[in-house]
C-alpha positions as CSV (number, residue, x, y, z in Angstrom):
1,X,-68.5,4.3,127.0
2,X,-64.9,4.0,125.3
3,X,-63.8,0.9,126.7
4,X,-62.1,-0.7,123.5
5,X,-60.7,2.6,122.8
6,X,-59.3,3.5,126.0
7,X,-57.3,0.1,126.3
8,X,-55.9,0.6,122.8
9,X,-54.7,4.1,123.9
10,X,-53.1,2.7,127.1
11,X,-51.5,0.3,124.9
12,X,-50.2,2.9,122.6
13,X,-48.8,4.9,125.6
14,X,-47.1,2.0,127.3
15,X,-45.4,0.3,124.1
16,X,-44.5,3.7,122.4
17,X,-42.2,6.4,124.0
18,X,-42.5,9.8,122.7
19,X,-40.4,9.7,119.6
20,X,-42.1,6.5,118.3
21,X,-45.5,8.4,118.9
22,X,-44.2,11.5,116.9
23,X,-42.9,9.0,114.5
24,X,-46.6,7.6,113.9
25,X,-48.0,10.8,113.6
26,X,-45.5,11.9,111.0
27,X,-46.2,9.0,108.9
28,X,-49.8,9.1,109.0
29,X,-49.6,12.7,108.1
30,X,-47.5,12.0,105.1
31,X,-50.3,9.4,103.6
32,X,-51.9,12.4,102.2
33,X,-50.3,14.5,99.4
34,X,-51.5,18.5,98.9
35,X,-52.3,21.2,101.2
36,X,-54.0,24.6,101.2
37,X,-52.0,28.0,101.0
38,X,-53.5,29.4,104.0
39,X,-51.0,29.7,106.7
40,X,-52.0,29.1,110.3
41,X,-49.2,29.0,112.7
42,X,-46.1,27.0,113.8
43,X,-45.7,23.7,115.2
44,X,-42.7,21.3,116.0
45,X,-41.5,19.4,113.3
46,X,-42.5,15.6,113.1
47,X,-40.6,13.1,111.1
48,X,-42.3,12.7,107.8
49,X,-43.0,16.6,107.6
50,X,-42.0,18.2,104.5
51,X,-38.5,20.0,104.4
52,X,-40.1,22.7,102.6
53,X,-42.4,23.5,105.4
54,X,-39.7,24.4,108.0
55,X,-39.6,28.0,108.6
56,X,-35.9,28.4,109.0
57,X,-35.9,32.2,110.6
58,X,-38.7,30.9,113.4
59,X,-36.3,27.4,114.0
60,X,-33.1,30.0,114.4
61,X,-34.7,31.3,117.2
62,X,-35.6,27.9,119.0
63,X,-33.5,24.7,119.6
64,X,-36.0,22.3,117.6
65,X,-37.0,22.9,114.1
66,X,-40.7,24.4,113.5
67,X,-42.8,23.8,110.7
68,X,-45.5,26.0,108.9
69,X,-49.0,24.6,109.9
70,X,-51.6,25.5,107.1
71,X,-55.3,25.5,107.5
72,X,-57.0,22.3,105.7
73,X,-59.4,23.0,103.0
74,X,-61.1,19.8,103.9
75,X,-60.9,16.7,106.2
76,X,-59.4,13.4,104.9
77,X,-61.3,10.2,105.2
78,X,-60.1,6.9,106.6
79,X,-61.9,4.0,105.7
80,X,-61.3,0.9,107.8
81,X,-62.4,-2.4,106.0
82,X,-62.4,-5.2,108.1
83,X,-63.6,-8.9,107.7
84,X,-65.9,-9.3,110.7
85,X,-66.9,-13.0,109.5
86,X,-66.7,-16.2,111.5
87,X,-63.3,-16.2,109.8
88,X,-62.1,-14.1,112.7
89,X,-63.7,-16.1,115.7
90,X,-60.2,-18.3,115.6
91,X,-56.7,-17.4,116.4
92,X,-53.5,-16.5,114.8
93,X,-50.2,-18.1,114.0
94,X,-49.0,-16.8,117.4
95,X,-52.2,-18.0,119.5
96,X,-53.6,-14.6,119.6
97,X,-57.5,-14.0,119.0
98,X,-57.9,-12.7,115.5
99,X,-60.8,-10.6,116.1
100,X,-59.3,-8.8,119.3
101,X,-56.1,-8.0,117.0
102,X,-58.2,-6.7,114.3
103,X,-59.8,-4.4,116.9
104,X,-56.5,-3.3,118.1
105,X,-55.0,-2.7,114.6
106,X,-58.4,-0.8,113.5
107,X,-58.5,1.3,116.7
108,X,-54.6,2.4,116.6
109,X,-55.0,3.5,112.9
110,X,-58.3,5.3,113.6
111,X,-57.1,6.7,116.6
112,X,-54.1,8.4,114.3
113,X,-56.7,9.8,111.9
114,X,-58.8,11.2,114.7
115,X,-55.7,13.0,116.3
116,X,-54.8,14.3,112.9
117,X,-58.4,15.8,112.5
118,X,-59.7,13.2,109.8
119,X,-62.9,11.6,109.5
120,X,-63.0,7.8,110.1
121,X,-65.6,5.3,108.4
122,X,-65.9,1.3,109.0
123,X,-66.8,-1.2,106.2
124,X,-67.2,-4.4,107.5
125,X,-69.3,-7.6,106.9
126,X,-68.9,-11.3,105.6
127,X,-69.5,-13.0,102.1
128,X,-73.4,-11.9,102.2
129,X,-73.4,-8.7,103.3
130,X,-71.2,-5.4,103.7
131,X,-72.2,-3.0,106.3
132,X,-70.8,0.8,106.0
133,X,-70.8,3.6,108.9
134,X,-71.1,6.9,108.6
135,X,-68.0,9.4,108.6
136,X,-67.0,11.1,111.5
137,X,-64.0,12.2,113.4
138,X,-64.7,11.6,116.8
139,X,-63.3,9.2,119.7
140,X,-67.0,8.4,120.6
141,X,-67.6,7.5,116.8
142,X,-64.3,5.4,116.5
143,X,-65.6,3.3,119.9
144,X,-68.8,2.6,118.3
145,X,-66.8,1.4,115.1
146,X,-64.6,-0.8,117.1
147,X,-68.0,-2.4,119.2
148,X,-69.5,-3.1,115.6
149,X,-66.3,-5.4,114.9
150,X,-66.7,-7.0,118.3
151,X,-70.6,-7.4,118.0
152,X,-70.1,-9.5,114.9
153,X,-68.5,-12.4,116.9
154,X,-70.4,-15.6,116.7
155,X,-71.0,-14.9,113.0
156,X,-72.3,-17.9,111.1
157,X,-71.2,-16.8,107.7
158,X,-67.7,-16.9,106.0
159,X,-65.8,-13.7,105.0
160,X,-65.0,-12.5,101.6
161,X,-63.1,-9.2,101.8
162,X,-63.5,-8.9,98.0
163,X,-67.2,-8.1,99.0
164,X,-66.3,-5.1,101.1
165,X,-63.9,-3.7,98.5
166,X,-66.5,-3.9,95.9
167,X,-68.9,-1.9,97.9
168,X,-66.3,0.9,98.1
169,X,-65.7,1.0,94.6
170,X,-69.4,1.1,93.7
171,X,-70.4,3.5,96.4
172,X,-67.5,5.7,97.4
173,X,-66.0,8.8,94.8
174,X,-64.2,10.7,97.2
175,X,-60.4,9.9,97.7
176,X,-59.7,8.1,100.8
177,X,-57.1,6.4,102.7
178,X,-58.5,2.7,102.8
179,X,-56.7,0.1,105.3
180,X,-57.7,-3.2,104.8
181,X,-57.7,-5.6,107.7
182,X,-57.9,-9.3,106.5
183,X,-56.7,-12.7,107.2
184,X,-54.9,-15.1,104.7
185,X,-57.9,-15.6,102.6
186,X,-56.7,-16.4,99.0
187,X,-56.4,-13.5,96.5
188,X,-57.1,-14.3,92.8
189,X,-57.8,-12.5,89.7
190,X,-61.2,-11.3,90.8
191,X,-59.7,-9.6,94.0
192,X,-56.9,-8.3,91.9
193,X,-59.3,-6.6,89.4
194,X,-61.2,-4.9,92.3
195,X,-57.9,-3.9,94.1
196,X,-56.5,-2.4,91.2
197,X,-59.7,-0.2,90.6
198,X,-59.5,0.9,94.1
199,X,-55.8,1.7,93.8
200,X,-56.4,4.0,91.0
201,X,-58.5,6.3,93.1
202,X,-57.5,5.8,96.8
203,X,-54.4,5.4,99.0
204,X,-54.6,1.6,100.0
205,X,-52.6,-0.2,103.0
206,X,-53.1,-3.9,103.6
207,X,-52.9,-5.5,106.9
208,X,-52.7,-9.3,107.0
209,X,-53.7,-10.9,110.3
210,X,-52.1,-14.7,109.9
211,X,-54.0,-17.6,110.1
212,X,-53.0,-20.4,112.6
213,X,-50.4,-23.0,111.3
214,X,-52.6,-26.4,111.2
215,X,-49.9,-28.4,109.9
216,X,-48.1,-27.4,113.0
217,X,-50.8,-28.9,115.3
218,X,-50.6,-32.4,116.9
219,X,-53.1,-35.1,115.8
220,X,-54.8,-34.7,119.4
221,X,-55.4,-31.0,118.5
222,X,-57.0,-31.6,115.1
223,X,-58.3,-28.5,113.2
224,X,-62.0,-27.8,113.1
225,X,-64.5,-25.5,111.2
226,X,-65.4,-22.5,113.7
227,X,-68.9,-23.0,112.7
228,X,-68.9,-26.8,113.3
229,X,-66.6,-27.1,116.5
230,X,-67.3,-30.8,116.9
231,X,-66.3,-31.8,113.6
232,X,-62.2,-32.1,113.2
233,X,-60.1,-33.5,110.6
234,X,-59.6,-37.3,111.0
235,X,-56.3,-38.3,112.7
236,X,-55.3,-40.2,109.9
237,X,-54.9,-37.1,108.0
238,X,-53.4,-35.3,110.6
239,X,-50.7,-38.0,111.2
240,X,-49.8,-38.4,107.4
241,X,-46.5,-36.4,106.8
242,X,-47.3,-36.1,102.9
243,X,-50.7,-34.5,103.7
244,X,-48.9,-32.0,106.0
245,X,-46.1,-31.4,103.5
246,X,-48.4,-30.6,100.6
247,X,-50.7,-28.2,102.8
248,X,-47.7,-26.4,103.9
249,X,-46.5,-25.9,100.4
250,X,-49.9,-24.7,99.4
251,X,-50.0,-22.2,102.1
252,X,-46.8,-20.9,101.4
253,X,-47.5,-20.5,97.5
254,X,-50.7,-18.8,98.6
255,X,-48.7,-16.3,101.0
256,X,-46.0,-15.8,98.2
257,X,-48.6,-15.0,95.6
258,X,-50.4,-12.3,98.2
259,X,-47.3,-10.5,98.5
260,X,-46.2,-10.3,95.3
261,X,-49.8,-9.2,94.0
262,X,-49.7,-6.3,96.4
263,X,-46.4,-5.3,95.7
264,X,-47.1,-5.3,91.9
265,X,-49.8,-2.9,92.6
266,X,-47.8,-0.5,94.7
267,X,-49.5,-1.3,97.9
268,X,-47.8,-1.3,101.4
269,X,-48.3,-4.4,103.3
270,X,-47.5,-6.0,106.6
271,X,-48.3,-9.2,108.5
272,X,-49.3,-9.4,112.2
273,X,-49.6,-12.5,114.5
274,X,-49.6,-10.9,117.8
275,X,-50.7,-7.9,119.9
276,X,-47.0,-6.8,120.7
277,X,-46.4,-6.6,117.2
278,X,-49.5,-4.2,116.1
279,X,-47.6,-0.9,116.9
280,X,-44.3,-1.7,115.3
281,X,-46.0,-3.1,112.4
282,X,-48.2,-0.2,111.8
283,X,-45.3,2.2,111.8
284,X,-43.7,0.1,109.4
285,X,-46.6,-0.1,107.1
286,X,-47.1,3.7,107.1
287,X,-43.0,4.2,106.6
288,X,-43.6,1.5,103.4
289,X,-46.4,3.4,102.1
290,X,-44.6,6.9,102.4
291,X,-41.6,5.6,100.6
292,X,-43.6,4.2,97.8
293,X,-43.1,1.2,95.8
294,X,-39.4,0.1,95.3
């Protein structure tokens, strides 16, 4: 069964014309540096390919540029690091389902890796446990990973993306591309130390799925803890403009700190709030990573 992946592939086909798909493939390919010296054959040029790989003699006989394709010495590994805790049983700032959006982003990124011939693994969980999958490069395997994220719906434990990142730091030695899919959980000194350690060994990209704007809700729609849906904030708090202003300022500060921290560590970052933004945001993220820190 490939129900989730088929829906993701259909969305990619509908929302991306041919040029965009080629750009995505090229941007993903450029994440990894280095190649073997064993020439294989020629293929069409994809934006993001190295100029030095263009076969100018062969190109002169065709209307489109051709690049030399080499035999890879090894497959690369994409590690999808996803917060699958109860934090994702909520909605984004655009009202979208956070878990479904995480699955969409993980599926799109994983599909690019599978198309590229790379292996994909999933590291997910919450503050109490981390679950790591095997590494495989098939669509069936990717579907099973997406189903694992979905299966965690209804979890009663809060998330802590640092737990999953620390697991990778402690258990993985081979260089990987790590794509982190988290919400707006605060990042502090402990998280910075973990991310810095990972950044020294791996390629790291970060996707933030935005949280609902609680200050923007009416008093009649008081936010509540997803693990205790019958308990919301008192109306007296929701209607207090000073409390709302302080909350908005604190949220803005946490967001800016996260952006500044990831920029300082040289990690490409993007924020997503709606499924319609997913493909474009992923393209932007890969492009930022290719260009490097500025």
